[in-house]
C-alpha positions as CSV (number, residue, x, y, z in Angstrom):
1,M,23.2,187.9,96.2
2,T,27.0,188.0,94.8
3,T,28.0,189.8,91.2
4,L,31.0,188.8,89.5
5,T,33.4,191.5,88.8
6,N,34.4,192.7,85.2
7,E,37.8,190.5,85.9
8,A,36.0,187.5,87.4
9,Q,32.9,187.7,84.6
10,H,35.7,187.9,81.8
11,D,37.8,184.9,83.5
12,F,34.4,183.0,83.7
13,Q,33.7,183.3,80.3
14,E,37.0,182.2,79.1
15,L,36.7,179.2,81.5
16,V,33.7,178.1,79.7
17,A,35.0,178.6,76.2
18,S,37.9,176.7,77.3
19,H,35.7,174.2,78.7
20,R,33.6,174.0,75.1
21,R,36.5,173.7,73.0
22,I,38.1,171.0,75.3
23,S,34.8,169.0,75.2
24,L,33.9,169.9,71.5
25,I,37.7,168.6,70.6
26,L,37.6,165.1,72.8
27,T,34.1,164.6,71.7
28,L,34.8,164.7,68.3
29,L,37.9,162.9,68.4
30,V,35.7,159.6,70.4
31,L,33.1,159.9,67.7
32,A,35.6,160.1,64.7
33,V,37.4,156.7,65.9
34,Y,34.3,154.8,67.2
35,F,32.4,155.9,63.5
36,G,35.7,155.0,61.7
37,F,35.4,151.5,63.0
38,I,32.0,151.5,62.8
39,L,32.2,152.5,59.1
40,V,34.9,149.9,58.3
41,L,32.8,147.0,59.8
42,A,29.7,148.2,57.8
43,F,31.1,148.7,54.5
44,A,34.9,147.0,54.3
45,R,34.3,144.4,57.0
46,D,37.1,142.2,55.0
47,I,39.4,144.3,56.6
48,L,38.4,143.3,59.9
49,A,37.9,139.9,59.1
50,L,41.5,139.4,58.2
51,N,43.4,136.8,60.5
52,I,46.2,137.8,62.7
53,G,46.7,134.8,64.8
54,A,45.0,131.6,65.3
55,G,41.1,132.1,65.6
56,L,42.0,135.9,65.9
57,T,40.7,138.3,63.4
58,L,42.1,142.3,63.2
59,G,38.7,143.3,64.2
60,L,38.8,142.6,67.7
61,P,42.2,144.3,68.9
62,V,40.7,147.3,66.7
63,G,37.4,147.1,68.5
64,L,39.3,146.5,71.8
65,G,41.7,149.8,70.8
66,V,38.7,151.9,69.9
67,I,37.6,150.9,73.9
68,V,40.9,152.2,75.1
69,F,41.1,155.2,73.2
70,A,37.8,156.1,74.6
71,C,39.2,155.5,78.0
72,L,42.4,157.5,77.3
73,V,40.3,160.4,75.9
74,T,38.1,160.3,79.4
75,G,41.5,160.2,81.2
76,L,42.9,163.0,79.4
77,Y,39.7,164.7,80.3
78,V,39.9,164.2,83.7
79,R,43.2,165.3,84.2
80,W,42.2,168.5,82.4
81,A,39.6,169.1,84.6
82,N,41.1,168.3,87.9
83,T,43.9,170.5,87.6
84,S,43.3,173.4,85.3
85,Y,39.4,173.8,85.3
86,D,38.9,172.8,89.2
87,S,41.5,175.4,89.9
88,A,40.0,177.9,87.9
89,V,36.7,177.5,89.4
90,K,38.1,178.0,92.6
91,S,39.6,180.8,92.0
92,I,36.9,182.2,90.6
93,T,34.5,181.5,93.5
94,Q,37.0,183.1,95.7
95,R,37.0,186.1,94.1
96,M,33.0,186.0,94.3
97,R,33.1,185.4,98.0
98,S,35.6,188.1,98.8
99,N,33.3,190.5,97.3
């Protein structure tokens, strides 16, 4: 069994902390937008019922915006994971194998 050096262990702990931080921030952003939309829908539905075109209410583009926002946040996470996170994991595992 391979053990982590102090430096690798510190890097691993920083990696876990940054993963938690990024995940929490992005999750809270998506939840805030989603629940904000649901709360407006529940308590101020007349805002989303405003006509903005022929047979089109404000609720449709706002609802689509919520979906697009969630996709963008997911894309941000994937980009971060593919660049920073994956390279850090690779670095730590290489140091573990070399010990």
